N, C-alpha and C positions, 0 to 999 in steps of 0.2 A: 499319473499324469503322462499322457502319451507326448511324443515329441511335436507332433502336429498341433495338439492343444496348447502346449507350452509356447510354441511359436506364435500361435494366434493371440494368446494372452499378452505376450510381450509386444506384439504389433499394436494391440489395443492401447496399451500403457504409453507406447511412443506417440501414437496419434493424440492421445488425451494430453500428454505433456507438451507436445509441439503447439497444439492449439491453445493451451493455457498460456504458453510464452508469447504467442502472437496476440492474445487478448490483453495480457498485461502491457506489452510493448505499445499496443494501440492506445490503451487507456492512459499510459504515461504521456505519449506524445500528444494525444488530443485532449489533455486535462482541461485546458482553457475552454476549449469549444464545448466539451461535455458539461463543465461547470455553468457555462453560459446557458446552455440548453435546460439544465436542471433548474436554474433560477426562473426560467420562463415557464417550465412545466408546473412549478410550484405556485406561481401567482396567477395563472390563467387557467380557468376551468376548461377551456377549449382543448388544452393539450395535456391534461393530467393523465390521460390514458398512456402517454409515452413512457411513464415509469415502468410499465409492464411489457413494452415492446422488445427490448433487448433480452431481458430474462425469458420472455416467452419464446422468442426466436431461437435462443440457445437450447431451450427445453425441447423444441421441435426437432432440432439437429440431434439432441441426444436420444430422441425416440427412434432415430434412424441408424443408430450406432451399429446395429447388427448388419444392416446392409452394407454400410460404409466399410466395414471391416472385410467385406468380400470383394470390394471393388479396387482396381488398381489405383495407386496414388503415384501420380506423376506431376511434377511441377508444371503449371500453366504459364509458359513464357508469354502467352497473349495478354496476361494480366498486368505485366510490368509497365507498359506505356500508360495504362489506366492508373496504376498506382503513382507513377511519376506526376501525372496530371493532378491527381487528388492531393498529393503533398504540396505541389506548387499552389494549388487553390487555397489550401489551409493557411500556408504562410502568408499569401497575399491578404487573406481574410484577417490574419493577425495584425499585418502591417496597417491596413486601413480600418481595424476594429470593425470589420463587416461580419456581423454575426451569421447572416445567412450563408456566406461563403464558408465560414468555420463549421457551421452545423451540417451543410451538404457535404462538405469534404469529410468530416469526422465520421458521420454515420454511413457514408458510402464507402469509406476506406476499409472498415472492418470486414464486410462481406467480400471485398475485393482481395484482401490479404488472405482470407480463408480459401478463396478461389485459387489464388496463386499457390498456396501450400498443398492443397489436396488434389488439384488438377481438374481437368474439365469433366471427366465422367463423374466423379463424386460430387462436384459442385452442381452439376446438372440435376442429380438426384435430389439435392436439398436446395434447389433454386428458389422455392417459395420462401423457407426460412430466411435465406439470405436476402431476398428482396423485401421480405416483411420488416427487416431492420430499418428500412428507409422511412417507415411510418414514425420513427423517433425524431424526425426532423420537424421542429415546430414551425410549420408553414401552413398557410390556408386562409389567413385573416384578409388576404387581398381579395377574396372572394365575397366579403361582406357586403359591399355596395351592390354587386350583381345579384347576390341572393335577396337583398332588400327589394330591388326592383322586381324580380320574378315573383317573390312572395306578394308583393302589392298587386301585381297584374293578375295572378290567379285568384286572390282574395276579392278583387273587385268584380271579376268575371262571375265568381260564385254568388256574390251578393246581388248582382244584377239578375242572375237566374232565379234567385229567391224573390225578387221583386222588392228589395230594400232600396228606397231612394237614397242616392249618395251624390257627393260631389268630391272629385279627386283633384288634388294639386300636388304633383310630385308624389312624395311619400305620405302625404296627409290624406286621410280618407274621412270625410265628414258625413255623418248621418244625422237624422233627426235626434237631438238630445245630446250630441257630443262630437267630438273630433278625436280620431285615432291616428297616431304616427307610427308607421312601420320602422321602429327604431333599429339600431345596430343589434340590440339584444333580441329583436324579433326576427333576425335574418335566418335564424336556424343553423348557424354555422356549427354549433356543438352537436345538434342532430346529425348534420351532414357528415362531419368527420368521423364521429363514432359509428355511424351506420356503415361508412365505407371500410373502416378497419375491421369491424365485425363481420361484414358481408365477405371481404376477402378471406378472413380466417376460417368462416363457416364453409365457404366453397372449398378450401383446401382440405379441410378435415372431414367433410361429410359428402362431397360430391366427387365423382370419378370421371364423368364425361366431360371433356374440355368445353363442348358446346353449352352444357349446363353450367359449368363453372363461370364461363364468360357471361352468360345470360343472367346469372344471379348477381354477379358483381355490377353489371349494368343496372339491375333492379336496385341493388343497394345504393347507387348513386342517384337515381331518379326519385326513388321512394321517399327519402326524407325531404326533398325539396317540395313535392306535392303534399306530403303529410303536414309540413310546417305551414304551408299556405292554407290548408284546411283548418289548422289550429287557429291562425289568425282570423280566418273567416268565421270560425265558431266564437272567438272572443267578441268580435264586432257584432255579430248577430245576437249573441246573449245580452250584450250591453244595450243594443237597440231594443230588444223585446222586454228587458227589465228596466227600461228607462234609466240606464247607467247605475243600477243598484249592485250588479253582479258583473264578474269578469273584469274588474278593474282592481288596481291596488294589489293587496295581498292575494285576492282571488286569482289575478292574473298569473302571478308567480307560481302558485300551487298548481294551477291548471297546466302551466308549461311543463313542470316536472313530472306530473302524472301522465301527460300526453307523451313526453319523451319516453317514459317507461313502456308505454303502450306501443310506440313506434318500434322500439327494440324487440319486444316480445312478438309483435305481429311480423316483423321481418324474419325472425327465427321460424315462425309458424309457416311462413311462405317458403322458407328454405326446406322445411320438412316435405312440403308439397313438391319441390323440385327433386327430392330424393326418390319419389315413388317411380318405380321402373328403371332406376338408374343402376345398371349392373356394373359392378367394379371390374375394370380392366386391370388384369393382374400386371404388376411390374415384373418384367423378365428377371431383373436382378434380384427381386424380392421373392419371387416364386421359385426360381432355380438358380441360387446363388452359384457362381463359378469361381473356382480357386484359380487365380492367374499366376503365371510364373513371375511376373513382375512384382515389385514391392507393394505390399498393402499397408505400408505405414509412411508417413512423411519423411523425406530425406532432410537430415539435420542441416545440410548446407543451405537449403532454401530458407529454413527458419533463421539461421544466422545471416543470410542475406537480407531477410526482412528486418531484422533488428538493426543492421548496418544502415539501411536505407532510412529507418525511422530516427536513428541517432544522427545521421547527417542532416535530415530535415529539421531535427530539434536543434542542432547547432545553428543552422541558418535562421530559424525562427528567433533564437536568442540574439543573433546578431542584429536582426531587423529590430527587435525590441529595444536594444541597446541604442540603436540610431534614433529611434523614435523618441527616447528619453535624453537625447543629447541637450546641451545647454541652449541651443538656439530655440528651443520650445518655450515661448514666453508664457509665464504663469500670471502676468498682470496685463491682461488684454484690454486696450482702450474701448470703451462703449460709448456711443454717442446718444445725446438726448437734447432735444430743443422744445421750447414752448410748454415746459412742464408746469403744471399749476399746483403740484404738491397735494396737500390735504384740504383743499378748498371745500368746505362742507356743502355750499350751494351747488357747485358743479358736480360734486360727487353724488348729490342726491338724484341728479338726472341719469345716472348710471343704472343698469338693470340690477334688481335685487339679488339675482343669481349671479354669484361671483365667477369671473373668467377663470382665474387660477390655473395657469398652464403648470405642467409638472415636468421638469428636465433634471434628471439625476447626475450628480457629480459634475455640475457645470462650474467653470472657472468663474463666471460672473453672470448675473441675470438681474433684470429690472423690469417692474411693471409700473407705468406711469399713466397719469391722466392729463389730458391736453384740452384746450379750446381752440377752435378755428371759427371766427366769427361767432355765430350762436351754437355751433355744433360741438358737443363734448364727446370725446372719444378717448380710447385707451391704446396705448402701444406697449409691446413687450419685445424685449431683446435678450438674448442669452448667447453666451460665448463659451467655446471650449478650446482649451489651449493646445490640443493635439497630444497632451501627455496622460490626462486622466479622463475617462468617460468618453461618450460619443454623441454627436448631435442627432444622427439618424439612428434611432434604437426602438425596439419593440416596447421598452418600458417608458419611453418619453411620451407625454401627451400634450397636445396643443391646447386642450380644454378638458374640464373634468367631464368624463364620459358618462357618469352617473347623474350629471345635472344638465348636460347639453347633448343633443343628438345631431349627427350629420344628416342634413336633408339632401344636398347636392354639392358637388365640387366642380368648379370651373376654372378657367384660366383667363387672366386679364392682361392685356398689353398696355405697358405704360408709354409715356410720350417719348421716352428715349429707346423704344422698341424692346425693353426688357419685359420678361413675362413673369407674372407672379400668380400664385394659386389663390383661389377664392373659396373658402368653405362656408357654405350657408348652414348655420346651426340653429337649433330651437331648443327652448327649455320647456319643462312641464307647465311653467306658468304662461306659456304662449309667447315669450320673448323670443324675437328673431333677430340675428345679427349675422354679419358676414365678417370672417377673419381673413384678411388679405396678408399673405406671408410669402417669404422666399428665403432660400439659403444663400449666405454670403461666403464666398472663398476666393481668395486671391484677387480681390477687387472686382468680382463679377457677381451677379445675381443668377441663382440656378432655381429652377421649379421642379427638377427631377431629383428624387432621393438617390436613385441608383447613379445618375451622373455625378452628383456631388461627392458620394461615397468613393467611386472610382478615381475621381480627381484627387481626393484626399489620400487614397492608397498609393497612386502613382507619385504623389509628392513625398510620402514617407519613405518609399522604396528609393527615391532619388535624393533623400536627405535634404529635402526643402521644407519650408514652414508648412504646418498643417493646421493653423488656427482657422476655426470655423465658427460661423455665427448664424443665428436665425433672427430675422426682424419680422414683426407681425403688428398689424393695426386691426382693431375691432371696431366695426361701425354698425349702427342699427340699420335694418332693412327699411327701405322707404320707397314709395312709389311717386313721391313728389319730385317733379323734374329738376326744380332748383336744388333740393338737397342732394339729388344724385350728381349734379354738377360739382357741388361742394365736395362731396365724397371723392369724386374723381381727382379733384384738385389736391385734397389731402393726400391721397394715395401717391399721386405723382411727385408732390413736393417733399414728402417724408422719405420715400425710397431714394430719390435723387440726392436728397441731402445727406442720407446715410452714406452714399458712395463717395461723397465729396470729402469726408473725413475731417470736417471742421467741427469746432466746439466739442472736442473729445472729452468725455467724462471717464475718469478713471474708476476702476473697480471699488474703490474704497467707499464710494457713496451709493451703495446698492441698497435698494428696498426689497427685503426678502418676501417672497411669494406667500410665506405662512402668515404674514401680517395682513395681506390683502384678503386671504381666504376667511378670516375670522369675521 
């Protein structure tokens, strides 16, 4: 073995060892955020591809090890401010239990740390694998309402071109023989995210012209949206032509999965068309590797600096968590209730047959009650988090069972005291339509923004203040009757105002568990 070969081997070993240390330090520091993300990946089919993102990105980096060994390795001081910002964002996310902050910080921190250790030149060469790691962030559900609307618009346009008579109200599309709802499951969010991930990966691995790469990525964004709208159009058209004998129920689900496979296969086929005539532009470093006089392996002091930064941030994180678990965090939070009618069978019979059944995990207290105002029977739900366990605003918490209710639209309603509450119009497969009026309570005020209430909770935790949070909701049937609408408005104003007054407090010992309501 020559001296040059031996030095080259030692440099490769040092680089591998240094990156392994960085990876282990990142995993230890970001364990809470990674665990939270894995929990989301495992329960949501939208994000199950995320399990393969980090291993896939590391494999792509490993494939470039030959070129990386020939490039100069100089620490990138430009990455330090970014690392500081990500560490602060992560600790803030831990303080407020804001999973989005934790996920963004955790999965953007790893590529930044690698950038810091290997330097600008080497990081630029593996820029795509580093950026690809960001696809591990479980984000994108916020696009569902927008995708529902786009899907309905395109499907209606195609039905009208076909000559199918229809009447549209919001997300409801009524044709002779039946009514279809472009539900959240019909938004195509799974198609969309999977297509974008596959499109980016295919463009990197098979296309070499930047113009073609960008064009194919843009196609992978637009193609699943149009394809999903065509799928919905096909379902409605098939149901219309078959007098609702096909393309409903199980046929609907099977059709969706088959169509999803067709979308991915056709996207790859389109990618093959993009490859035609795409001549590879050779990477100068790959074609003619140059041996530099500077070090071709990471400098250990940079790795030590990274570990020190992660250790300091871990200590700060522990201090914040200790303050959150201080004795001032009340475990017995008073919850209010008025006009409860308990289990009155006659009044409960007027409730919809589809149970409401909100689901909030690790709550300190929750209660679902039935009430009557004049002749109007309605339900209220209230849940409290003590600031010590669980979080009010979370991906896993659902205001209604999404396999039994579908969101039609979301609006805001202003109360008599100028407070603003959210109003979710939901519909069940049985045709039951209700509106859930709800708001988040924190520090004696109502909030209608999830982001705002999470930030308020975060700042309160950092300042060692009380972080008890609650949600209060009222569910009323949709009505076009003017008198009933006035009664509904009176109920909403009275109940939300009374909740703020903190009178007739009900302790958590008398809680009706939601599992009993769902039976």
